[in-house]
C-alpha positions as CSV (number, residue, x, y, z in Angstrom):
1,M,-64.0,-27.1,77.2
2,G,-64.6,-26.8,80.8
3,N,-68.3,-27.8,80.1
4,L,-67.0,-30.6,78.2
5,Q,-64.4,-32.1,80.2
6,E,-66.9,-33.9,82.8
7,Q,-68.6,-35.7,79.6
8,F,-65.5,-36.5,77.8
9,P,-62.7,-36.8,80.4
10,N,-59.9,-37.3,77.6
11,I,-60.7,-34.3,75.9
12,H,-57.3,-32.6,74.9
13,V,-56.9,-29.1,72.8
14,I,-54.1,-29.0,70.1
15,I,-53.6,-25.2,69.4
16,M,-51.4,-24.9,66.2
17,D,-49.4,-21.8,67.3
18,D,-46.6,-20.8,69.5
19,D,-47.0,-20.8,73.0
20,Y,-45.8,-17.1,73.7
21,R,-45.9,-14.1,71.8
22,D,-44.1,-11.1,73.1
23,G,-46.4,-8.2,73.5
24,D,-49.3,-10.1,72.3
25,V,-51.9,-9.0,75.0
26,A,-54.7,-11.3,73.7
27,H,-52.7,-14.5,73.8
28,E,-51.5,-13.5,77.2
29,D,-54.9,-12.9,78.5
30,F,-55.9,-16.5,77.1
31,R,-53.0,-18.2,78.7
32,Q,-53.7,-16.6,82.1
33,R,-57.5,-17.6,81.7
34,T,-56.5,-21.1,81.3
35,N,-54.5,-21.3,84.1
36,T,-57.2,-19.8,86.3
37,L,-59.9,-22.3,85.1
38,G,-57.3,-25.1,85.7
39,L,-57.4,-25.9,81.8
40,A,-53.9,-25.5,81.1
41,D,-52.8,-29.2,81.4
42,R,-55.5,-30.1,78.7
43,I,-54.0,-27.5,76.0
44,T,-50.9,-28.1,73.9
45,Y,-49.0,-25.7,71.6
46,V,-47.2,-27.1,68.9
47,G,-46.3,-24.3,66.7
48,S,-47.4,-22.4,63.8
49,K,-44.6,-23.2,61.5
50,R,-44.6,-27.1,61.1
51,N,-43.9,-29.6,58.1
52,D,-46.5,-32.3,59.8
53,M,-49.4,-30.0,59.6
54,R,-51.4,-32.5,57.5
55,E,-50.7,-35.1,59.8
56,W,-51.9,-33.2,62.9
57,L,-55.3,-32.0,61.0
58,S,-55.9,-35.9,59.8
59,A,-55.5,-37.0,63.5
60,A,-57.9,-34.5,65.0
61,N,-61.4,-35.7,66.1
62,I,-62.3,-31.8,65.4
63,V,-60.7,-28.8,63.9
64,M,-62.3,-25.8,65.4
65,A,-62.3,-22.7,63.0
66,L,-62.8,-19.9,65.6
67,A,-60.7,-17.0,64.4
68,N,-61.9,-13.7,65.9
69,E,-61.4,-11.9,62.6
70,P,-63.2,-13.2,59.5
71,E,-60.6,-15.2,57.3
72,S,-60.7,-14.5,53.7
73,I,-59.4,-18.2,52.7
74,G,-59.8,-20.4,55.8
75,I,-56.7,-22.8,54.5
76,N,-56.6,-24.9,57.9
77,A,-60.6,-25.8,57.9
78,L,-60.2,-26.6,54.1
79,Q,-57.5,-28.9,54.3
80,A,-59.3,-30.4,57.3
81,I,-62.1,-31.1,55.1
82,H,-60.3,-32.6,52.4
83,L,-58.7,-34.8,54.7
84,G,-62.0,-36.0,56.2
85,T,-62.0,-34.3,59.8
86,P,-64.9,-32.7,60.7
87,V,-65.1,-28.6,61.3
88,I,-66.7,-26.6,63.4
89,G,-66.5,-22.9,62.9
90,W,-68.5,-19.7,63.1
91,D,-70.9,-18.8,60.3
92,Q,-69.1,-16.0,58.8
93,A,-66.7,-15.2,55.9
94,A,-64.9,-18.2,54.5
95,F,-65.7,-20.6,57.3
96,S,-69.2,-20.0,56.2
97,E,-68.5,-20.6,52.3
98,I,-66.9,-23.8,52.9
99,L,-69.0,-25.4,55.3
100,Q,-72.2,-24.4,54.2
101,P,-71.9,-26.8,51.0
102,L,-69.6,-29.5,52.5
103,Y,-70.1,-29.9,56.2
104,P,-73.1,-27.7,57.2
105,Q,-73.8,-29.4,60.8
106,G,-70.1,-27.8,61.6
107,L,-71.6,-24.2,61.6
108,V,-72.2,-22.6,64.8
109,K,-74.7,-19.7,64.1
110,K,-74.6,-17.9,67.6
111,Y,-71.5,-16.4,68.4
112,N,-71.3,-17.5,72.0
113,A,-69.5,-20.3,73.9
114,N,-72.7,-22.3,74.8
115,A,-73.7,-22.7,71.2
116,L,-70.0,-23.6,70.6
117,C,-70.2,-26.5,73.4
118,K,-73.6,-27.7,72.1
119,A,-72.0,-28.2,68.4
120,V,-68.8,-29.9,69.7
121,R,-70.8,-32.4,71.9
122,N,-72.9,-33.3,69.2
123,Q,-69.9,-34.0,66.8
124,L,-68.2,-36.3,69.5
125,E,-71.3,-38.2,70.2
126,S,-72.2,-38.6,66.5
127,I,-68.7,-39.2,65.2
128,T,-69.7,-38.2,61.6
129,R,-67.0,-37.2,59.0
130,P,-67.4,-35.0,55.9
131,E,-67.4,-36.8,52.4
132,M,-64.5,-36.4,50.3
133,T,-65.1,-33.7,47.9
134,N,-63.3,-32.3,44.8
135,K,-64.5,-28.7,45.5
136,F,-62.4,-25.9,46.6
137,T,-59.2,-27.6,45.2
138,M,-56.5,-25.9,43.2
139,R,-57.7,-27.1,40.1
140,E,-61.3,-25.9,40.5
141,M,-60.0,-22.5,41.5
142,I,-57.8,-22.1,38.4
143,E,-60.5,-23.3,36.2
144,E,-63.0,-20.8,37.7
145,T,-60.5,-18.0,37.3
146,L,-59.9,-18.5,33.6
147,A,-63.8,-19.0,33.1
148,V,-64.0,-15.2,34.9
149,Y,-61.1,-14.1,32.6
150,Q,-62.9,-15.8,29.6
151,G,-66.3,-14.2,30.5
152,L,-64.4,-10.8,30.4
153,Y,-62.8,-11.5,27.2
154,D,-66.0,-12.4,25.5
155,D,-68.0,-9.7,26.6
156,S,-65.2,-7.3,25.4
157,L,-65.2,-8.8,22.0
158,A,-69.3,-8.9,22.0
159,E,-69.1,-5.0,22.7
160,E,-66.5,-4.3,20.1
161,Q,-68.7,-6.4,17.5
162,A,-71.8,-4.3,18.7
163,A,-70.0,-0.8,18.1
164,S,-68.5,-2.1,14.6
165,D,-72.0,-3.3,13.4
166,A,-73.4,0.3,15.1
167,A,-71.1,2.2,12.7
168,A,-71.8,-0.1,9.6
169,V,-75.3,1.0,10.0
170,K,-74.9,4.3,10.6
171,R,-72.7,4.4,7.5
172,I,-75.2,2.8,5.3
173,K,-77.8,5.1,6.5
174,K,-75.6,8.2,5.6
175,T,-75.0,6.8,2.1
176,L,-78.7,6.0,1.5
177,K,-79.5,9.5,2.6
178,K,-77.4,11.1,0.4
179,S,-78.5,8.8,-2.4
180,S,-82.0,9.9,-2.0
181,K,-81.4,13.8,-2.2
182,P,-83.1,15.2,-5.5
183,T,-80.4,16.8,-8.0
184,S,-80.5,20.6,-9.0
185,K,-79.4,19.7,-12.5
186,K,-82.7,19.2,-14.8
187,P,-82.7,16.0,-16.9
188,E,-82.5,16.2,-20.4
189,S,-85.5,15.5,-22.6
190,A,-86.7,12.2,-23.5
191,Y,-88.4,13.1,-26.6
192,V,-86.1,12.3,-29.7
193,A,-86.8,13.2,-33.3
194,L,-86.0,11.1,-36.1
195,V,-84.8,13.3,-39.5
196,P,-83.6,11.5,-42.6
197,A,-80.3,12.4,-43.0
198,D,-80.2,11.4,-46.8
199,K,-82.5,9.3,-49.6
200,Q,-81.0,6.0,-48.2
201,T,-83.6,5.9,-45.5
202,K,-80.7,6.6,-43.0
203,V,-81.6,8.1,-40.0
204,K,-79.9,10.3,-37.2
205,L,-80.9,11.0,-33.5
206,I,-81.5,14.6,-32.8
207,K,-82.2,15.7,-29.2
208,E,-84.8,18.1,-28.9
209,K,-86.6,19.8,-26.1
210,P,-90.2,19.2,-25.9
211,K,-92.6,22.1,-27.1
212,A,-94.4,23.6,-24.2
213,I,-97.8,23.5,-25.0
214,S,-100.1,26.0,-23.0
215,P,-103.9,25.9,-22.9
216,S,-103.8,29.6,-24.2
217,N,-101.8,28.6,-27.2
218,P,-102.7,24.9,-28.5
219,L,-101.1,23.3,-31.6
220,T,-102.9,23.8,-34.7
221,D,-103.7,20.7,-36.9
222,S,-101.1,21.8,-39.3
223,E,-98.3,21.6,-36.6
224,T,-99.2,18.6,-35.4
225,L,-99.6,17.4,-39.1
226,Q,-96.0,18.6,-40.0
227,D,-94.7,17.0,-36.6
228,H,-96.1,13.7,-37.8
229,K,-94.7,14.2,-41.2
230,D,-91.4,15.0,-39.6
231,L,-91.3,11.4,-37.7
C-alpha cells in the first residue's frame, strides 16, 4: 500500500478482522509495521463477526485474498466474485481454483509485494469487474456431490452384476463339464429280434445281445440263413 498511496491518494484498506487479538504475535507484528510505515490511518478494522459482510464486499473496489495459509474454500473471495467485485489473490489452493475460471487476471503468481502491487495497480487503473456467474453456487455443489454418489452407486451395481455374470458362467461351464463325461455303464444293444408269438402274425420284441463275430470264427451260411428266417 505504501507503493500505491502516491498514485492513489484516497486508497484505504478495510480489514475484516478485530483490531486486537490477545497473544497473537503475527497480528501484533502487523500493527507495529503499519505504525512504523505511517499507514495506520489508511487501515480500518471492522471486525470479523458482522451481519453486513455482503455490503462491505459489494462496496469494495478490490477484495484481497492473501491468506498466509492456503484455504480450502475461500468463502470471502467467492462471495465477492458473485457480487461482481474484483478479487486479487495468491495463485494457490482455493483462490487459484476460484479465480482461474472466473477472474484469472486477479491471480498473483509471484508470492511477493511487488507482484501484488502491480496487480492492484492494474486493477485500479482498468476498473474491470468479473462477470456474474452461477459457478461455485450451493446448487452446483449439491448437484456435483450427488453426481459423485450416483457414480459410486452405479459402479457398485456394475461390479455386482459382473460378479453375478461370472458366477453364472462358472456354473454353466461346470454343468457342461459334468454332462460331457462318459458313463461307465455299457449301453444296451440296439439290435432287436422279432419272433412270431403265434400263428396270428403277432410279434414280440426281444432284446438280444449282438453275436460277436471274429475273423477266426466267421458265421456259416446256415447260421446266416437261420437268422434271416428268424427275422
